[in-house]
C-alpha positions as CSV (number, residue, x, y, z in Angstrom):
1,M,-8.3,16.5,-11.1
2,Q,-8.6,15.5,-14.8
3,T,-5.8,13.3,-16.5
4,E,-5.6,11.5,-20.1
5,L,-6.5,8.4,-17.9
6,S,-9.6,9.8,-16.5
7,K,-10.9,11.2,-19.9
8,T,-10.5,7.6,-21.3
9,L,-12.7,6.4,-18.4
10,G,-15.3,9.0,-18.6
11,V,-14.8,10.2,-15.2
12,E,-14.5,13.6,-13.6
13,H,-11.7,13.0,-11.4
14,A,-9.0,10.9,-11.8
15,V,-9.8,9.2,-8.3
16,F,-10.3,5.7,-8.1
17,G,-11.5,4.4,-5.0
18,F,-11.2,1.0,-3.7
19,T,-14.0,-0.3,-1.1
20,P,-15.7,-3.6,0.0
21,F,-18.9,-1.8,0.2
22,P,-21.3,-1.4,-2.8
23,A,-22.5,1.9,-1.3
24,V,-19.1,3.5,-0.9
25,A,-18.3,2.2,-4.6
26,A,-21.4,3.9,-6.2
27,A,-21.4,7.0,-4.2
28,I,-17.5,7.5,-5.5
29,S,-18.7,7.2,-9.1
30,R,-21.5,9.6,-8.6
31,A,-19.3,12.3,-6.9
32,G,-17.2,12.2,-10.2
33,G,-14.5,9.2,-9.4
34,F,-14.0,5.6,-10.4
35,G,-15.6,3.5,-7.8
36,V,-14.0,-0.2,-7.4
37,L,-15.9,-2.6,-5.4
38,G,-13.6,-5.5,-3.7
39,A,-14.7,-9.0,-4.7
40,V,-12.9,-10.9,-2.3
41,R,-15.7,-11.5,0.5
42,Y,-18.0,-12.7,-2.4
43,T,-17.8,-16.6,-1.9
44,A,-21.0,-17.1,-3.3
45,P,-21.9,-15.7,-6.8
46,D,-25.2,-15.1,-6.1
47,D,-24.3,-12.3,-3.7
48,L,-21.9,-10.8,-5.7
49,K,-24.6,-10.6,-8.3
50,R,-27.0,-8.9,-6.1
51,D,-24.5,-6.3,-5.0
52,L,-23.7,-5.6,-8.8
53,D,-27.4,-5.3,-9.5
54,W,-27.6,-2.7,-6.6
55,I,-24.5,-0.9,-7.9
56,E,-26.0,-0.6,-11.4
57,A,-29.3,0.5,-10.1
58,N,-27.4,3.1,-7.9
59,V,-24.7,4.5,-9.9
60,D,-26.5,6.7,-12.4
61,G,-24.9,5.4,-15.3
62,R,-21.2,6.1,-14.3
63,P,-18.4,3.8,-14.8
64,Y,-17.1,1.4,-12.1
65,G,-15.0,-1.7,-11.7
66,L,-14.3,-4.7,-9.7
67,D,-11.2,-5.8,-7.6
68,V,-10.5,-9.3,-7.5
69,V,-7.6,-11.6,-5.7
70,M,-6.3,-14.1,-7.7
71,P,-2.7,-15.5,-8.2
72,A,-0.7,-15.5,-11.9
73,K,-0.1,-19.2,-11.6
74,K,-2.8,-21.8,-11.1
75,V,-2.2,-24.8,-8.3
76,E,-4.2,-27.7,-9.6
77,G,-6.1,-30.2,-7.3
78,V,-5.7,-28.4,-4.0
79,T,-8.8,-28.1,-1.9
80,E,-9.6,-26.1,1.2
81,A,-9.6,-29.0,3.3
82,D,-6.2,-30.4,2.2
83,V,-4.8,-26.5,3.2
84,E,-6.7,-26.9,6.6
85,A,-4.9,-30.0,7.4
86,M,-1.6,-28.6,6.8
87,I,-2.1,-26.2,10.1
88,P,-0.2,-27.4,13.0
89,E,-2.0,-28.0,16.2
90,G,0.1,-25.4,18.4
91,H,-0.7,-22.8,16.4
92,R,-4.6,-23.8,16.9
93,Q,-4.2,-23.8,20.4
94,Y,-2.4,-20.5,20.5
95,V,-5.3,-18.9,18.8
96,K,-7.9,-20.7,21.4
97,D,-5.7,-19.4,24.4
98,T,-5.2,-15.9,23.0
99,L,-9.1,-15.7,22.9
100,A,-9.8,-17.2,26.2
101,K,-7.5,-14.4,27.7
102,Y,-9.6,-11.7,26.4
103,G,-13.0,-13.5,26.9
104,V,-13.9,-13.6,23.5
105,P,-17.3,-16.1,23.5
106,D,-17.8,-18.7,21.1
107,L,-20.3,-18.2,18.2
108,A,-23.9,-19.5,18.4
109,E,-24.2,-23.2,17.4
110,G,-24.2,-23.9,13.7
111,E,-23.4,-20.1,13.4
112,A,-20.7,-19.5,10.0
113,S,-17.6,-17.8,10.9
114,G,-18.1,-15.3,8.2
115,W,-15.2,-14.4,5.8
116,R,-12.9,-17.1,5.2
117,I,-9.8,-17.2,2.9
118,T,-11.4,-18.8,0.5
119,G,-11.8,-15.9,-1.2
120,W,-8.5,-16.0,-2.3
121,M,-8.6,-19.3,-4.1
122,E,-8.4,-18.9,-7.9
123,Q,-11.5,-20.7,-8.6
124,V,-13.5,-18.5,-6.4
125,A,-12.5,-15.4,-8.2
126,R,-13.2,-17.2,-11.5
127,N,-16.6,-17.8,-10.1
128,Q,-16.6,-13.8,-9.6
129,L,-15.6,-12.9,-13.2
130,D,-18.4,-15.0,-14.4
131,V,-20.7,-12.9,-12.9
132,A,-18.7,-9.5,-13.2
133,F,-18.4,-9.7,-16.8
134,D,-22.3,-10.0,-17.6
135,Y,-22.0,-6.4,-15.9
136,P,-20.8,-3.1,-17.6
137,I,-17.4,-3.1,-15.3
138,K,-14.6,-0.8,-17.2
139,L,-12.0,-1.8,-15.1
140,L,-10.5,-5.2,-13.4
141,A,-8.0,-4.9,-10.8
142,N,-6.0,-7.6,-9.3
143,A,-4.4,-7.3,-5.9
144,L,-2.1,-10.0,-6.3
145,G,-0.4,-8.6,-9.2
146,S,-1.0,-9.5,-12.9
147,P,-4.0,-12.3,-13.4
148,P,-3.8,-15.4,-15.5
149,A,-3.1,-14.6,-19.2
150,D,-6.3,-15.8,-20.2
151,V,-8.5,-13.5,-18.0
152,I,-6.5,-10.4,-19.3
153,E,-7.6,-11.9,-22.7
154,R,-11.1,-12.3,-21.6
155,A,-11.1,-8.6,-20.0
156,H,-9.8,-7.2,-23.3
157,D,-11.9,-8.8,-25.4
158,Q,-14.9,-6.9,-23.4
159,D,-13.3,-3.7,-23.4
160,V,-12.1,-3.9,-19.8
161,L,-9.0,-2.2,-18.7
162,V,-6.8,-4.5,-16.5
163,A,-4.6,-2.9,-13.6
164,A,-2.5,-4.9,-11.1
165,L,-0.9,-3.5,-7.9
166,A,3.0,-3.3,-7.6
167,G,5.0,-2.7,-4.7
168,S,8.4,-2.1,-6.9
169,A,9.5,-1.1,-10.4
170,R,10.5,-4.7,-10.6
171,H,7.1,-6.1,-10.2
172,A,5.7,-3.2,-12.3
173,R,7.7,-4.0,-15.3
174,K,6.3,-7.7,-14.7
175,H,3.1,-6.6,-15.0
176,A,3.8,-4.5,-18.3
177,D,5.1,-7.3,-20.1
178,A,2.0,-9.4,-18.9
179,G,0.0,-7.0,-21.0
180,I,-1.8,-5.2,-18.1
181,D,-3.1,-1.6,-18.9
182,I,-2.7,0.2,-15.4
183,V,-0.2,-0.1,-12.9
184,V,-1.3,0.5,-9.3
185,A,2.0,1.8,-7.4
186,Q,1.4,0.9,-3.9
187,G,3.7,2.3,-1.3
188,Y,4.6,1.3,2.1
189,E,2.2,3.6,3.8
190,A,-1.1,1.9,2.2
191,G,-3.4,-0.2,4.1
192,G,-3.7,-4.1,3.4
193,H,-1.0,-6.0,1.6
194,T,1.9,-3.8,1.0
195,G,5.7,-3.7,0.3
196,E,8.6,-1.8,1.8
197,I,9.0,1.1,-0.5
198,A,7.3,4.5,0.5
199,S,5.2,6.1,-2.4
200,M,7.0,9.4,-2.6
201,V,9.9,6.9,-3.9
202,L,8.1,4.4,-5.6
203,T,5.4,6.3,-7.7
204,P,8.4,7.8,-10.2
205,E,10.3,4.7,-10.0
206,V,7.2,3.1,-11.5
207,V,6.3,6.0,-13.9
208,D,9.8,5.6,-15.6
209,A,9.8,1.7,-15.5
210,V,6.4,1.3,-17.4
211,G,5.8,4.5,-19.4
212,P,3.6,5.2,-21.3
213,L,1.4,3.1,-19.3
214,P,-0.7,4.9,-16.8
215,V,0.2,4.5,-13.1
216,L,-2.0,5.3,-10.2
217,A,-0.5,6.1,-7.4
218,A,-1.5,4.6,-3.9
219,G,-0.6,4.8,0.0
220,G,-0.8,7.7,2.5
221,I,-3.0,9.8,0.0
222,G,-6.0,11.3,1.8
223,S,-5.9,15.3,0.6
224,G,-6.0,17.3,-2.4
225,R,-2.6,18.3,-2.0
226,Q,-1.7,14.7,-1.7
227,V,-3.2,14.3,-5.2
228,A,-1.4,17.2,-6.6
229,A,1.7,15.6,-5.5
230,A,1.0,12.3,-7.0
231,F,0.3,13.9,-10.3
232,A,3.6,15.9,-10.0
233,L,5.4,12.4,-9.5
234,G,4.0,11.4,-13.0
235,A,0.9,9.3,-11.8
236,Q,-2.2,9.7,-14.0
237,G,-4.5,9.1,-10.6
238,V,-4.6,8.2,-7.3
239,W,-6.1,4.6,-5.8
240,L,-7.6,5.3,-2.3
241,G,-8.9,2.4,0.1
242,S,-8.5,3.4,3.5
243,L,-10.1,6.9,3.3
244,W,-13.6,5.5,2.8
245,L,-13.9,3.3,6.0
246,T,-14.9,6.2,7.9
247,T,-17.5,7.5,5.4
248,T,-21.1,7.4,6.5
249,E,-22.0,5.2,3.4
250,A,-19.7,2.5,4.8
251,D,-20.8,-0.4,6.8
252,L,-18.5,-1.5,9.3
253,H,-21.1,-3.3,11.3
254,S,-18.9,-2.2,14.2
255,R,-19.5,1.4,16.0
256,A,-16.4,0.3,18.3
257,L,-14.3,0.0,15.1
258,T,-15.4,3.2,13.7
259,Q,-14.4,4.8,16.9
260,K,-11.2,3.1,17.1
261,L,-10.4,4.4,13.5
262,L,-11.4,7.8,14.1
263,A,-9.3,7.9,16.9
264,A,-5.8,6.4,15.8
265,E,-3.1,8.2,14.5
266,S,-0.7,7.7,11.7
267,G,1.4,5.8,14.1
268,D,-0.9,3.6,15.2
269,T,-0.7,1.0,12.3
270,V,1.4,-1.8,11.9
271,R,2.9,-4.3,8.9
272,S,1.8,-7.4,10.5
273,R,1.2,-11.0,9.0
274,A,-1.3,-11.6,11.9
275,L,-4.5,-11.5,9.2
276,T,-3.3,-13.4,6.0
277,G,0.1,-14.2,6.3
278,K,1.4,-12.0,4.0
279,P,3.0,-8.4,5.6
280,A,-0.7,-6.5,5.6
281,R,-0.8,-2.8,7.2
282,Q,-3.4,-2.7,10.0
283,L,-4.4,-1.0,13.2
284,R,-2.1,-2.4,15.7
285,T,-4.0,-4.3,18.1
286,E,-3.4,-6.9,21.3
287,W,-4.2,-9.2,18.6
288,T,-1.2,-8.3,15.9
289,D,1.0,-8.0,19.0
290,A,0.3,-11.5,20.1
291,W,1.2,-12.7,16.6
292,D,4.4,-10.4,16.5
293,D,5.3,-11.9,20.2
294,P,8.9,-13.8,19.8
295,N,7.3,-15.9,22.5
296,G,4.4,-17.0,20.2
297,P,4.5,-19.5,17.5
298,G,4.6,-17.0,15.1
299,T,2.6,-16.6,11.8
300,L,1.8,-19.1,9.3
301,P,2.4,-18.7,5.1
302,M,-0.4,-17.6,3.4
303,P,-3.0,-19.1,3.1
304,L,-2.7,-21.3,6.2
305,Q,-2.8,-17.9,8.5
306,G,-5.9,-16.8,6.9
307,L,-7.5,-20.3,7.5
308,L,-6.2,-20.3,11.0
309,V,-7.8,-17.1,12.1
310,A,-10.9,-16.5,10.2
311,E,-13.2,-17.7,13.0
312,A,-11.3,-15.8,15.8
313,V,-11.5,-12.6,13.6
314,S,-15.3,-13.1,13.3
315,R,-15.6,-13.7,16.9
316,I,-13.7,-10.6,17.8
317,Q,-15.9,-8.7,15.4
318,K,-19.0,-9.7,16.3
319,Y,-18.5,-9.2,20.1
320,E,-16.5,-6.1,19.6
321,V,-13.7,-7.3,21.7
322,E,-12.0,-3.5,21.7
323,P,-8.3,-4.8,22.6
324,L,-8.5,-7.1,19.8
325,L,-10.7,-5.3,17.3
326,G,-8.8,-4.2,14.2
327,T,-8.7,-3.7,10.3
328,P,-6.9,-3.5,7.5
329,V,-5.8,0.4,7.2
330,G,-3.4,2.6,6.1
331,Q,-1.1,5.5,7.7
332,I,-3.5,8.1,6.4
333,V,-5.6,6.7,9.2
334,G,-4.4,9.9,11.2
335,R,-6.6,12.4,8.8
336,M,-9.6,10.4,9.2
337,N,-10.9,11.9,12.4
338,S,-14.6,12.5,11.3
339,E,-17.2,10.7,9.8
340,R,-18.1,12.4,6.4
341,S,-20.2,11.5,3.3
342,V,-18.4,10.4,0.0
343,Q,-19.2,13.6,-1.4
344,E,-17.7,15.6,1.3
345,V,-14.7,13.7,0.9
346,F,-14.5,14.9,-2.8
347,D,-15.3,18.2,-1.9
348,D,-12.3,18.2,0.1
349,L,-10.0,16.6,-2.0
350,T,-10.8,19.1,-4.9
351,R,-10.4,21.7,-3.0
352,G,-7.3,20.9,-1.4
353,F,-6.0,20.1,-5.1
354,E,-6.7,23.4,-6.3
355,E,-5.2,25.3,-3.4
356,A,-1.9,23.2,-4.1
357,V,-2.0,24.1,-7.8
358,D,-2.2,27.6,-6.9
359,R,0.5,27.4,-4.3
360,V,2.9,25.6,-7.0
361,N,1.9,28.3,-9.8
362,R,2.7,31.4,-7.3
363,I,6.0,29.6,-6.6
364,A,6.9,29.3,-10.0
365,G,5.6,32.6,-10.8
366,R,2.4,31.7,-12.7
367,S,0.0,33.3,-10.6
368,Q,-3.1,34.3,-12.1
369,E,-4.0,36.8,-9.3
């Protein structure tokens, strides 16, 4: 599964794996793909340094990258406290009432509420980059589009390629104009923040819009034949995220959540603003239903919604309250019905890719048999 881009980066397979778990990122690179560590949860630079040290020690010299979340435009002088003060009391009460309805216990006194939306603030991302650029990363990806111009320049000065996610050809052209190196065309099927155009339509549109820049196809890809389809649409690689959540190297800290993912079908996800305030595909749960209920107060815009629900999400996850328990995941969850190692996933991808290419060759009368 090699392309010009994978050869440039020195990887065997043009499979880019996004994951919040260092062990998964390292395993993806060791398996011949390109592991990309999601940095949004690292609000403390020392924590990111610790995990990058671990990747360096366990990646066997293979290349890897980092994914950050930062806006292209900077907002000066706004603190987390300023944003917190903008949350209406009625929304706070709705969270309390919903948690009480399902009997979700409080956190222990003094216990931190876990991940917060601060990971989306620009200065946090810049602190992450100050750490990351001390390591031999080969790719910097930004989940909110093109990063600021000075960040792109800094990456290029260190021979680091820059990628940006796009949900439309219009967005992709803006990324190309900003000077990024790779566009990730993320379709409607993808987990997390995603637009409204399906991958089959989006990928060739983006390829045509930004060529000769390389394009990675994302969303709804979890088999070798889907990788082959992405290549046929003009992509130079695939960007996979959800598929790694049920690998043995992943650390969801919740057996109940893993079981929900394994049991879910492709129709068991929903695009909801419940988590961050922007449409993000995730498992459909009583929690997402509560926020989509027309009788409720509705979600707040980003970053207010993320700050509002941060502690609630931590409590739901800690106590594994099954009706409310969910995670960002794409429609490919319907294929994620067994726990496999990262290497086993790659073995399946390469085998399926070869079978798909052989099938097309037979149809075209080019069979080698």
